[in-house]
C-alpha positions in Angstrom: -90.7 137.8 84.9 -87.7 139.7 83.4 -89.8 142.4 82.3 -90.7 143.4 85.8 -87.3 144.3 86.8 -83.9 142.4 88.0 -83.3 141.0 91.5 -86.6 140.1 92.6 -86.7 138.4 95.9 -88.9 135.3 95.0 -89.4 132.9 97.9 -87.9 129.4 97.8 -90.0 126.6 96.5 -90.8 123.4 98.3 -93.3 122.0 100.7 -97.1 121.6 100.1 -98.4 123.6 97.1 -100.6 126.4 98.4 -103.9 127.2 96.9 -104.0 130.1 94.4 -105.0 133.4 95.8 -108.5 134.1 94.4 -109.1 137.0 91.9 -111.1 139.8 93.6 -109.6 139.0 97.1 -108.4 142.1 99.2 -105.1 142.0 100.9 -103.2 144.4 103.0 -99.6 144.8 101.7 -96.3 146.4 102.8 -94.6 147.8 99.5 -90.8 147.4 99.4 -89.7 148.9 96.2 -90.9 149.5 92.6 -90.7 147.0 89.6 -89.4 148.7 86.3 -93.0 148.9 85.0 -94.0 151.1 88.0 -95.8 148.6 90.1 -95.0 148.2 93.8 -93.5 145.0 95.0 -94.5 143.1 98.1 -94.1 139.7 99.5 -96.6 137.8 101.7 -96.4 134.0 102.5 -94.0 133.0 99.7 -95.5 134.9 97.1 -94.3 137.9 95.2 -97.2 140.6 94.7 -96.9 143.3 91.9 -99.3 146.1 92.9 -100.6 148.9 90.5 -100.7 152.2 92.1 -98.6 151.5 95.1 -95.1 153.1 96.0 -92.3 151.9 98.4 -92.7 152.4 102.0 -96.4 152.3 101.6 -98.9 150.3 103.4 -102.0 149.4 101.1 -105.3 147.5 100.7 -105.0 145.7 97.3 -107.5 143.7 95.2 -106.1 140.5 93.4 -106.4 141.0 89.5 -104.5 137.7 88.4 -102.4 135.0 90.0 -99.9 132.6 88.5 -97.7 130.2 90.5 -96.0 132.3 93.1 -96.8 135.7 91.5 -99.8 137.8 92.2 -100.8 140.9 90.1 -103.1 143.4 92.2 -104.1 146.9 92.3 -104.1 149.4 95.0 -107.5 150.3 96.2 -106.8 152.2 99.6 -103.5 153.6 100.8 -103.2 153.1 104.4 -99.8 154.7 104.9 -98.6 157.0 102.2 -95.1 157.6 100.8 -93.6 161.0 100.6 -93.2 160.3 96.9 -97.0 160.2 96.5 -98.9 163.0 94.9 -102.7 163.6 94.2 -103.4 162.5 90.7 -104.3 165.4 88.6 -107.0 163.4 86.7 -110.2 162.3 88.0 -110.0 159.1 86.1 -106.4 158.4 87.0 -107.2 155.3 89.4 -109.7 153.5 87.1 -108.5 154.3 83.5 -105.8 152.1 82.0 -104.2 154.9 80.0 -102.0 156.4 83.0 -100.5 154.4 85.6 -98.0 156.8 87.0 -99.8 159.8 87.9 -99.3 159.3 91.6 -95.5 159.9 91.0 -94.0 163.4 90.1 -92.4 164.0 86.7 -89.0 163.8 88.1 -89.6 160.5 89.9 -91.1 159.0 86.7 -88.0 159.8 84.8 -85.9 158.1 87.3 -87.9 155.2 87.2 -87.5 155.0 83.3 -83.8 155.6 83.5 -83.5 153.0 85.9 -85.3 150.6 83.8 -83.1 151.3 80.8 -80.0 150.9 82.9 -81.2 147.8 84.3 -82.1 146.0 81.1 -78.7 146.9 79.5 -76.8 145.8 82.3 -78.7 142.5 83.1 -79.3 141.4 79.5 -76.2 142.6 77.6 -73.8 143.1 80.6 -73.1 146.7 79.2 -73.5 150.3 80.0 -72.8 153.5 77.9 -69.8 155.5 78.0 -72.0 158.5 78.6 -75.6 158.6 79.9 -77.6 161.3 77.9 -79.9 163.5 79.8 -83.5 162.3 79.4 -85.5 164.1 76.5 -89.0 165.4 77.9 -91.6 167.7 77.3 -94.9 168.8 79.0 -96.1 166.5 81.6 -99.7 166.8 80.6 -101.3 168.0 77.1 -98.9 166.2 75.0 -101.0 163.6 73.1 -101.7 164.6 69.7 -103.3 161.3 68.8 -105.7 158.8 70.8 -108.1 156.1 70.4 -111.4 156.1 72.3 -112.8 152.8 73.0 -116.7 152.6 72.2 -119.3 150.1 73.4 -123.0 149.9 73.5 -124.1 148.1 76.7 -127.2 146.5 75.6 -128.2 145.5 79.3 -128.1 149.1 80.5 -128.9 150.7 77.2 -125.9 152.9 77.6 -123.1 153.9 75.3 -119.5 153.6 77.1 -116.9 156.0 75.6 -113.4 156.0 77.1 -110.3 153.8 77.6 -109.9 150.5 78.8 -109.5 149.8 82.4 -106.1 148.4 83.9 -105.8 144.7 83.1 -109.4 144.7 81.7 -111.5 144.9 78.6 -114.0 147.1 80.5 -114.4 150.7 79.5 -113.9 153.4 81.7 -116.3 156.3 80.5 -114.4 159.7 80.7 -115.4 163.2 80.5 -111.9 164.5 80.2 -108.4 163.4 79.3 -105.4 165.7 80.7 -102.8 164.0 78.3 -104.6 165.1 75.2 -103.4 168.4 73.4 -105.5 171.3 74.3 -107.2 171.3 70.9 -108.5 167.7 71.7 -109.3 168.5 75.2 -111.5 171.3 74.2 -113.1 169.2 71.7 -113.7 166.2 73.8 -117.1 167.4 75.5 -118.9 168.2 72.2 -117.7 164.9 70.8 -119.1 162.7 73.7 -122.4 164.7 73.6 -122.6 163.9 69.9 -121.9 160.2 70.1 -124.2 160.0 73.1 -127.0 161.5 70.9 -126.8 159.0 68.1 -129.9 157.1 67.4 -127.9 153.9 66.6 -124.7 153.9 68.6 -124.6 150.1 68.4 -122.8 150.3 65.0 -119.8 152.3 66.3 -116.5 150.5 66.7 -114.1 153.1 67.9 -113.2 156.7 67.6 -109.8 158.3 66.9 -108.7 161.8 67.6 -105.9 163.7 65.6 -104.2 167.1 66.0 -101.6 168.4 63.6 -102.0 171.4 61.2 -105.6 170.1 61.1 -107.7 168.6 63.7 -109.8 165.4 63.0 -112.1 162.7 64.1 -112.1 159.3 62.7 -115.5 157.2 63.3 -115.0 153.6 62.7 -118.4 151.8 62.2 -119.2 148.1 61.8 -122.4 148.7 59.9 -123.7 151.8 57.9 -124.5 154.7 59.8 -128.1 155.9 60.0 -128.7 159.0 57.8 -129.6 160.9 60.8 -126.5 160.0 62.8 -124.3 160.8 59.9 -126.0 164.1 59.7 -125.2 164.7 63.5 -121.7 163.9 63.1 -121.2 166.2 60.0 -122.8 169.0 61.9 -120.7 168.4 64.9 -117.5 168.3 62.6 -118.4 171.7 61.0 -119.6 173.4 64.2 -116.1 172.5 65.8 -113.9 173.0 62.6 -112.7 169.7 62.5 -112.3 167.0 59.8 -114.5 164.1 59.9 -113.2 160.7 58.5 -115.3 157.5 58.4 -114.2 153.8 58.3 -116.2 150.9 57.3 -115.0 147.7 55.7 -112.2 149.7 53.7 -109.5 152.2 54.6 -110.4 155.4 56.3 -111.9 158.0 54.1 -112.5 161.8 54.6 -116.1 163.2 54.5 -114.7 166.0 52.2 -112.3 165.0 49.3 -109.7 167.7 50.1 -109.3 166.8 53.7 -105.5 166.0 54.5 -103.7 165.5 57.8 -100.3 166.1 58.7 -97.5 167.7 61.0 -94.8 170.1 60.6 -91.3 169.8 61.8 -90.4 173.6 61.9 -86.5 173.1 62.5 -86.1 171.4 59.3 -88.9 173.3 57.3 -90.5 169.8 56.7 -94.2 169.0 56.5 -95.1 165.3 56.6 -98.8 164.2 55.3 -100.3 161.2 56.8 -103.5 159.3 56.9 -105.5 157.7 59.8 -103.8 154.0 60.4 -100.5 155.4 59.7 -97.8 155.4 62.6 -96.9 158.8 64.0 -95.2 159.8 67.1 -97.9 161.2 69.4 -95.6 163.4 71.4 -94.8 166.4 69.2 -92.1 168.3 71.3 -90.4 165.0 72.5 -90.4 163.9 68.7 -88.7 167.0 67.5 -86.2 166.8 70.4 -85.5 163.1 69.2 -84.9 163.8 65.8 -82.6 166.6 66.7 -80.6 164.3 69.1 -80.6 161.4 66.5 -79.1 163.8 63.8 -76.6 165.0 66.2 -75.4 161.5 67.2 -75.3 160.3 63.6 -73.2 163.4 62.7 -73.5 162.8 59.0 -71.7 165.1 56.7 -73.4 166.6 53.7 -73.3 164.2 50.8 -72.6 161.1 53.1 -75.0 158.2 52.7 -77.2 157.4 55.5 -79.5 154.3 56.0 -82.8 154.8 57.8 -84.5 151.5 58.7 -88.2 151.3 59.5 -88.4 154.8 58.2 -92.3 155.2 58.3 -93.4 158.6 56.7 -89.9 159.9 56.7 -89.8 161.4 60.3 -85.9 161.0 60.4 -85.2 160.7 56.8 -86.6 164.0 55.6 -84.7 166.2 58.2 -81.6 164.2 57.4 -82.1 165.0 53.8 -82.7 168.6 54.6 -79.3 168.6 56.3 -77.8 167.3 53.3 -77.3 163.7 53.8 -77.9 161.3 51.0 -80.6 159.1 52.6 -81.7 155.6 51.7 -84.9 154.9 53.8 -86.7 151.4 54.1 -90.1 150.5 55.2 -92.0 147.4 55.3 -95.4 148.9 54.7 -95.9 150.0 50.9 -98.6 152.4 51.6 -96.2 154.3 54.1 -93.4 154.1 51.5 -95.6 155.6 48.9 -96.6 158.5 51.2 -93.1 158.9 52.4 -91.9 159.3 48.7 -94.8 162.0 48.3 -93.8 163.9 51.3 -90.1 164.0 49.9 -91.3 165.2 46.7 -93.5 167.9 48.3 -90.6 169.1 50.6 -88.2 169.1 47.6 -85.8 166.8 49.1 -84.5 164.9 46.3 -81.6 163.2 48.4 -84.3 161.0 50.3 -85.0 157.7 48.5 -87.5 155.4 50.0 -87.9 151.5 49.4 -90.1 148.8 50.5 -88.6 145.7 51.9 -89.1 142.9 54.3 -86.3 143.8 57.1 -86.2 140.4 58.4 -84.6 139.3 55.1 -80.8 139.3 54.6 -79.7 143.0 53.6 -77.3 141.8 51.0 -80.0 140.7 48.7 -81.5 144.3 48.5 -80.1 146.4 45.8 -80.5 149.5 48.0 -78.1 148.0 50.5 -75.0 148.2 48.0 -72.4 150.8 48.3 -72.1 151.0 52.0 -73.2 153.8 54.7 -71.6 156.2 56.7 -74.2 155.8 59.5 -77.5 153.8 60.2 -80.5 154.7 62.0 -83.2 152.2 63.0 -86.4 152.6 64.8 -88.0 149.2 65.0 -91.3 148.1 66.6 -91.5 146.6 70.1 -89.9 143.2 68.9 -86.7 144.9 68.1 -84.5 144.0 65.1 -82.4 141.1 66.2 -81.9 139.5 62.7 -81.2 142.9 61.2 -78.7 144.0 63.6 -76.7 140.8 62.9 -76.1 142.2 59.6 -75.3 145.7 60.6 -71.4 145.3 60.2 -71.6 144.4 56.6 -73.1 147.9 55.7 -69.7 149.5 56.8 -71.2 152.2 59.0 -69.2 153.4 61.9 -72.2 154.9 63.6 -75.4 153.4 64.5 -78.2 155.0 66.3 -80.9 152.7 67.6 -84.3 154.3 68.6 -86.3 151.8 70.8 -89.6 151.5 72.3 -88.7 148.5 74.3 -85.6 148.5 76.6 -85.7 144.7 76.6 -85.2 144.1 72.9 -82.7 147.1 72.7 -80.6 145.2 75.3 -80.7 142.1 73.3 -79.8 143.8 70.1 -77.2 145.9 71.9 -75.2 142.8 72.9 -75.5 141.6 69.2 -74.0 145.0 68.0 -71.2 144.7 70.7 -70.4 141.1 69.4 -70.0 142.8 66.0 -67.3 145.3 67.2 -69.5 148.3 68.1 -69.3 149.9 71.5 -72.2 151.7 73.3 -71.0 155.3 73.3 -74.4 157.0 74.6 -77.8 156.0 75.7 -80.8 157.9 77.1 -84.4 157.9 77.7 -87.0 159.6 75.5 -90.1 160.4 77.7 -92.6 160.1 74.9 -95.4 159.0 77.2 -95.5 160.9 80.6 -97.6 159.3 83.2 -97.1 156.0 81.9 -94.3 153.5 82.5 -93.7 153.0 78.8 -90.0 153.7 78.1 -88.3 154.9 74.8 -84.8 155.2 74.5 -82.0 156.1 72.1 -78.6 154.5 71.8 -75.5 155.4 69.9 -73.2 152.7 68.8 -69.6 153.5 67.4 -67.2 151.1 65.6 -63.6 151.8 65.7 -61.8 152.2 62.3 
C-alpha cells in the first residue's frame, strides 16, 4: 500500500476474520484525509477505505469497487456534506470517465497534493529532502493535451458503437461528446470525428482511434480487419473536410493515407523541430514540456563543448536543445526506430553535436563504446519502472551533475537513495504538472557531487 501514501492508520488485526465487503455495496463514509493518489481515506469497522472523488471532511455515499483484506476501494456517488475545497467539475463526464480523477479540486489544491506526494516519497523511501524545493512547473489547467487515444467498442447486444475513455477501475467505455483537456484543435475536431465513426457500416473492425496535434493535426484509425471501401471513403472525406491527416493501422505499423503526410512539433525557444510517427513517445503537454526542457538545461548548466549524456532520449526532446546550446551530446535510447528518427531530427535541424545510439540500458555502461571518455553532466528520463541498475553505475561516468526526470515519485525516491549512496546530494527537486486534473505526478531532481 506504499503507493497510496504514508502514515495510514490501519486498524489492528486479530479476532474473528470478517467477511469481505461485497462489490457494489453502498456505504456512508466520513472522509479524514487524502491519499497521495487523490483518493479520500475513511475508516469503518477495522477497514481502510480509499474513495475516489471524496475530499477530507466530507460525508459521502460510496459504492464498493474492490476489496482485499482490510482495504476497500470505492467511488463516491453522492456527497452528503461537501468540503470547502470542492468545486463543480467543469466536464460533464468527470464523474464517470476514468481520464480525469481530480476535477473536483482546484488547480492550486491539485499542485499541493502532487508536491506533498513527491516530498512524502523522498522522505519515506529515501530519507532525504532537497536543499531547495523548486516551484512547480505548470501550464493551462484545461486544453493542454495534444495527443489522446479513444477506446472504441462495438456493443453487439445493443448494436451500438461506444467511443470514449475507460471508466475508472473498469474496462467499460464511457462514451463522450467532449473532452476539455484536449488542445483546442482536437476539441473542435471531436464532434465531426464521432459523427463519422457512428456512421460507418462496419464499425466492428475498429480497434481504437488516436488524435494528434502538432504542426499538423491527425487521426489514426486502428482496425482489426480490412475497412469496407465505403467506410474508408467516409474516413477520407472526413479528413479532407476537416483538414487533418488520416493514418491507418492494420497488422503492420501505422501508415499515412497520403505518402507526404508528416507529424511533429516545434520547440521555438531552441529553433528545433522534431518529427515523429504514431506510436512514438512524445510529451502530451507542450507548454509544460518546453518549461521542463528549459529547467533541465538550466540545472545541467552545461557549457559549450562539454559532454552531456542523455539517457532514454527518445526523439531528442532534451538532446537537440542541449546541442543547440553548444553541448556535445551523447544520447541513448533502447528502441532502434526512435534512435533512427532522432538521428534524422538532428540532421534536419543541422545539429552535428548530437550523437544517438541504441542500447539496452539495463546492461553495464562500461561495455558501451559511447560511455567512454566521461561526461560533465547526465540527464535521464526513464519510464515508470525507473532506472535502478543504471543509476548504480552513474558515478563511473564522472558527472558532477545529474538531472533525473521522473514520471513515478516512488521509483525516483528509490533511485535517489542509490545516488546519495554514490556520493551525490539532492540539490533541487520539484513537480512538473504534465497532467492537470489527474493525480499523476511527474518530477525533476538535481543531484550534485562534490569535487
